[in-house]
C-alpha positions as CSV (number, residue, x, y, z in Angstrom):
1,M,0.0,0.0,0.0
2,E,1.4,3.4,-1.0
3,F,0.7,6.6,0.7
4,K,1.2,10.1,-0.8
5,K,2.5,12.8,1.4
6,L,0.0,15.5,2.0
7,E,1.5,19.0,1.6
8,I,-0.4,21.8,3.2
9,K,0.5,25.3,2.2
10,Q,0.2,28.3,4.5
11,D,-2.7,30.5,3.4
12,G,-1.2,33.6,4.9
13,S,-2.9,36.1,7.2
14,W,-6.7,36.8,6.9
15,F,-5.8,40.4,5.9
16,K,-3.7,39.3,2.9
17,R,-6.4,36.9,1.8
18,L,-9.0,39.7,2.1
19,I,-7.0,42.2,0.0
20,T,-6.2,39.8,-2.7
21,S,-9.7,38.4,-3.1
22,A,-11.6,39.2,-6.3
23,H,-14.7,40.3,-4.3
24,F,-12.8,42.9,-2.3
25,K,-11.3,44.4,-5.5
26,K,-14.7,44.5,-7.1
27,S,-16.2,46.2,-4.0
28,I,-13.4,48.9,-4.0
29,L,-13.9,49.5,-7.7
30,F,-17.7,50.0,-7.3
31,I,-17.2,52.2,-4.3
32,L,-14.8,54.4,-6.2
33,I,-17.2,54.5,-9.2
34,G,-20.1,55.5,-6.9
35,A,-18.1,58.2,-5.2
36,T,-17.0,59.6,-8.6
37,A,-20.6,59.5,-9.8
38,G,-21.7,61.4,-6.7
39,F,-19.1,64.1,-7.3
40,I,-20.1,64.4,-11.0
41,F,-23.8,64.6,-10.0
42,T,-23.0,67.4,-7.5
43,Y,-20.9,69.3,-10.0
44,F,-23.4,69.2,-12.8
45,S,-26.6,69.5,-10.8
46,E,-25.7,72.7,-8.9
47,G,-25.1,74.8,-12.0
48,K,-22.4,76.8,-10.1
49,E,-18.7,77.2,-10.3
50,F,-16.7,74.6,-8.4
51,S,-15.5,77.2,-5.8
52,Q,-19.1,78.2,-5.0
53,I,-20.3,74.7,-4.1
54,A,-20.3,73.9,-0.4
55,S,-18.0,71.1,0.5
56,K,-20.7,69.5,2.7
57,D,-22.8,68.9,-0.4
58,I,-19.9,67.3,-2.3
59,Y,-19.0,65.0,0.6
60,T,-22.6,64.0,1.2
61,N,-23.2,63.1,-2.5
62,M,-19.8,61.3,-2.7
63,F,-20.6,59.3,0.5
64,T,-24.0,58.4,-0.9
65,G,-22.6,57.3,-4.2
66,A,-19.9,55.2,-2.4
67,F,-22.6,53.5,-0.3
68,V,-24.6,52.7,-3.4
69,G,-21.5,51.2,-4.9
70,F,-20.8,49.2,-1.7
71,F,-24.4,48.0,-1.6
72,L,-24.4,46.9,-5.2
73,T,-21.6,44.5,-4.6
74,N,-22.4,43.3,-1.0
75,S,-26.2,43.1,-1.0
76,P,-27.7,39.6,-0.6
77,C,-29.2,39.7,-4.1
78,A,-25.8,40.7,-5.6
79,R,-24.3,37.6,-4.0
80,G,-27.1,35.3,-5.3
81,K,-28.8,34.7,-2.0
82,C,-32.2,36.2,-2.7
C-alpha cells in the first residue's frame, strides 16, 4: 500500500487573503465609481462654479454614491442569496 505525502500550504494572514480576493477588488472598484458619480452629480446639478459649491454637499453626495457602490456588490441579491 502506498501513501502520498500531504502537503499543506500556508494561506497567509486573513488580511492578505481579504485584500487579494476578487470580491474585495470589485467592491473597492464599485465604491470608487459610486463616489465619482456622486461628485459628478453634484458638480453638474448645482449649476455653479466649483468654488461656490459647499464642500458639505460634495461630501454628502460622494458618500451616498460610495454607499450605493458598496451596496451593489455586497447586498444579498448581488451575492445570489435572494
